[in-house]
N, C-alpha and C positions, 0 to 999 in steps of 0.2 A: 504494500500500500504506500501511497505517497505521503510524505511527512514534510511539514514546513519547519525549517531549522533556523533559529535566530537567537541572538544574545540580548540580555537585558543587563545594563551596566549602570553603576552609580558609585558615589563616594562612600556611602554607608547605607545600612538597611536596619529596619526594625520590624520583625514579624511577631507581634505580641502573642505569647503563650496564653491560651484561653483559660488556663487554670491558675494564673497569677492574679494577685489582688493589688495591694498598694505599690509593690515594686513591679515595674513593667519589664519583665524578662522577655527575651526574644528567642525564637527558633534560629538555628543557623541558616536555614533555607526556607523558602515560602511553602506553605501548605497548598494542596491542590485548589482549594477554594480561593486562595489569594491569587494563584496563577491565572485562573479564569476570570477573576476580577480585573487583572491587568489586560487580558485579551479583550474583555468587554470594553475597557477604556480605549483600546486601540480602535475598535469598531464603532465607538460612540454609542453603545447601547445604554438605555436609561438605567438608573440605579435600581437594583432589586428586580430587574425584568428578565434576567438572563440565566437564572439558575437551572431551569429545566433544559435550556438550550445546550448546556454543557454537562448534562448528566453522563454517567459513566458508560451508558449504552450508546451515546451519541458522539462522545469526544474522548480522545486518549492523549495523554501527555507523559513525557519522560523529562526529568529534570537533572541536569548535570551541573555540578559545581566546578567552575572554570578558573577560580583564583584561590590561593591559600587564604583562609579566613581566621579571624580572631574576634574576641568580644571585649567590650569595655563598657562599664557602667558610668553614666554621667548624670549628675543631679540637675534637673531642669525645673524652672519655675512655671507654674500654671496660674493664670489670673482669671478670676470669675468677674466678668464685666458685662453688664446689660446695656451700658451707654458709654460714650467716649470718656466722660469725666471720671469714670472708675478705673481707667487705665493708669492713673497716677498712684494706685494702691492706697488711697486715702482711707478706704473702707476696710483695709486689711483682708480683703478677700483673695488671698493667694496661698498657694501651698507648694512645697517642694517634693518632687517625686523622683526616685531613682529610675533611670531609663537605660536599658541595656541596648547597645548598638552592636551590629555586626560590621566589622571593618576589614579591609584588606590587610594581610600580614605585613606588607610593605605599604606605608602610608602614601607613597608616591603612585601606587597602582589603584585600580578600581575593583570593586566587588562585581563579579561577573557570574551570571547564571545562564546556562544554555537550555533552551526548550526545544523538544522534538514533538511536534503537535500534529494530530490528525483529527479531522471532523467529518462526520458522515453526511452533513448537509452540503452538497456541492456548491450551492449558491453562496452560502455563508463562508465556506472554506475558500472559494475563489476570491471573494472580497477581501478576506483576511490576507491571502497571499499577495494580492495587489497592494494593500496598505503596507505590509511588512517589507516587501521587495523594494518599495520606494522609501522605506524608513519614515513613514508618516503615521501620525496618531491623531485621533479625534480629541481625546482628553489627555492632559499631561500624565506621563508615567511616573510612578514613584514606587520605591521598594518598601512597602508596608505602611508607611505614614507619609504625609505630604511634605514633611521636612526632609525626606530622603528622596530627592528628585533623581530620575533615571532617564536613560534613553535606550533605544534599541539599535541593534546592528544586524542586518540581514546576513545569514550565512549561506543559505541555499535551499533548494528543494531536493529531497532525497527519497530513495526507495527503501522501505523497511521490509526486510524479509525474515520470517521466523525461522530459527534454526535450533535444533536440539544440541545439547552438550552433555557429555558424560565424562567427568573428570574435573578439569579446571578451566575457567574462563575469566577474563577481566572485562568488567563493564564500566562505563563512564557515567553512570547515572545513580541516583539514590535507589534503594531497593526496599520494598516493603517486607516487614517481618512475616506477614501472612504468606507472601510468596516463598520465603525461605522454608517455612513449616510445611507448606503444601508440596513443595518439590523435594523435600528431604535433602536440602543442601545447606551449606553454612559458609560463613565468611572466613577465608583463609588468612593466615598470619602474613604480615608484610612489615618488615622492620621500618620504623619511623612513621607508620600510618597512624592517623588520629580519627577514629570512628566515633560518631555521635548517633544516638537513637532518640528520635523525637516523636511524641504522641500528638497527632494533629487532627483537626477537623478535615473531613474528606469531601462531603457533598451536602448541599442545602436543597430543601424543597422550595416551592414557590413562595412560601411564607418566611423564608430565611431561617428555617429550623433544620437542625441536623436530621437527615432522613436515614442515617445509618451511623453506627458507633464510630468514634474516632479511630484512626489507624496509626500504627507505628511504622516509621521509615528510618532506615540507616543510611547515613551519608559519610563520606570521608572528606574532611575539610582541609587537607594539605594538598593532595594531588587530584582529588575528585574521583579516583578510580577505586573500584572494589573488586577484590579477587574472590570469585565464587568457586566453591568446591562441592562436588556431588553430581546431581543430574537434574535437568530441567530444560526449559525453553527460554531463549532470549531473542532479541531482534538485532539483526545486522543492518545498519543504515549506511548506504553508499551515497556520498555527496561528491560529485565531480571526481577529484583525484584522491580522496581519502575515505575511510570508513570508520564507523564506531559501533560498538555493541552496547545495547541499552536494555533496560527493563521498564516497561510502562508502569505508572503508578497504579493503574487499574488492574494489573496482573496479580 
């Protein structure tokens, strides 16, 4: 099947963990719901109108971490203001909140995520390919919150072909723990690797309610590649003169 491949880049990111309260902790990489929120912004779809358009039976996406990542907590000031005069803090309506940011390991670089995306609606997919290939968006892109502005970079159109493996294979995407259990495979040791496991919302219904339990995903935040051992099925994506192996988040 044909997949659209593009990068989303920014200086920093914050993807709030849904189970945090006063301290705003962040995932290392965006949940599936956030990814399709960004896709909806590219297409200019109205807020809360697109959840069923990107259900797991209509859309598939794989996420690749393309830059070494780290985290840092920064205290930020929030102001409660209903009119301009209250911005001088005279009413004392402000609070300080610890906010965790995802940053590139080297501050001179960017945070980079690569998406491999397929959609079953040919008309919608065609419009998305046109927008991304021209690196245009309808609404501004940001990595989690509006303070973390981002932009996209078109990589290409690729052909994703399913292939079985028995033994060892390296994939360049995050991998769901349900996929690991179902396929009786595990993550192989690699010196220097830094794996993280994140529990994330996966899919919303039309009322912005979770229509299935959150899912766990494993990502490697130094090189972005994961070594799988065992047996299962992955997808080989060929893009012009190079290829990558991925696991879709829906698998």
